[in-house]
C-alpha positions in Angstrom: 98.2 115.7 130.4 100.3 118.2 128.6 98.9 122.2 127.9 99.6 121.1 124.1 98.6 117.8 124.4 94.8 119.1 125.0 95.0 121.8 122.6 94.9 118.7 120.0 92.4 116.7 121.5 89.9 120.3 122.2 91.2 120.7 118.2 90.5 117.1 117.5 86.3 117.0 119.0 86.1 120.7 117.6 86.7 118.9 113.8 84.9 115.0 114.7 81.9 117.8 115.5 82.3 120.0 112.5 81.3 116.2 110.1 79.1 115.9 107.8 77.0 112.5 106.5 75.3 111.9 103.7 72.9 109.6 103.0 70.7 108.0 100.0 67.2 108.6 99.8 66.8 105.3 101.7 68.7 107.1 104.6 71.7 104.9 104.4 74.9 107.0 104.9 76.8 107.0 101.5 80.1 109.2 102.5 81.2 111.9 105.2 82.3 115.8 104.6 85.4 116.0 107.0 87.2 119.8 107.9 90.5 119.2 105.7 92.6 119.7 109.0 90.7 116.4 109.6 91.6 115.2 107.0 95.6 115.9 106.8 96.0 114.3 110.1 94.6 111.4 109.0 96.0 111.2 105.6 99.8 111.8 107.6 98.8 109.2 110.0 97.8 107.5 107.8 101.8 108.1 105.1 103.2 107.4 109.0 102.0 103.5 109.1 102.4 102.4 106.1 106.2 103.7 106.0 106.2 101.9 109.1 105.4 98.9 107.7 108.9 98.3 106.2 111.5 97.7 108.7 113.6 99.6 106.3 111.6 103.1 106.5 110.8 102.5 110.6 114.7 102.2 111.1 115.7 105.6 108.5 112.8 107.3 110.3 114.2 106.6 113.7 117.4 107.5 112.5 115.9 110.9 111.0 114.4 112.2 113.7 117.0 110.9 116.3 119.6 112.8 113.6 121.1 116.2 114.8 123.2 117.8 112.5 122.1 119.2 109.0 122.5 121.7 106.4 119.8 125.0 106.8 117.9 125.7 104.1 120.1 128.5 103.2 123.0 125.5 102.8 121.8 123.7 100.6 120.0 126.8 97.9 123.6 127.8 98.0 125.0 124.1 97.7 122.6 123.2 95.0 123.0 126.9 93.3 119.6 127.1 92.7 
C-alpha cells in the first residue's frame, strides 16, 4: 500500500468514526450526520458511477483522462476574451 493510499484510508477511517446517527423516540435510526469531506467523497463516487453507466460517457471520460494536450486557463481566458 502506498503512503497516499494509507493516508487516504486513515482519513476515511477518521471521518467515518465521526459519523453521527440520529434516532427517533423509539430508538430507530432516522438520519445520519457525516463530515462534509466524507459527504463530498460520497457524492463524487455517485456521480462517477452515474456517468460510467453510459458507454458514451465512459468512453469520453477515459479519453479525457488519457488526453495529454490542452489549454492553460490563461489561454482559455484570452481566447474567450474574459
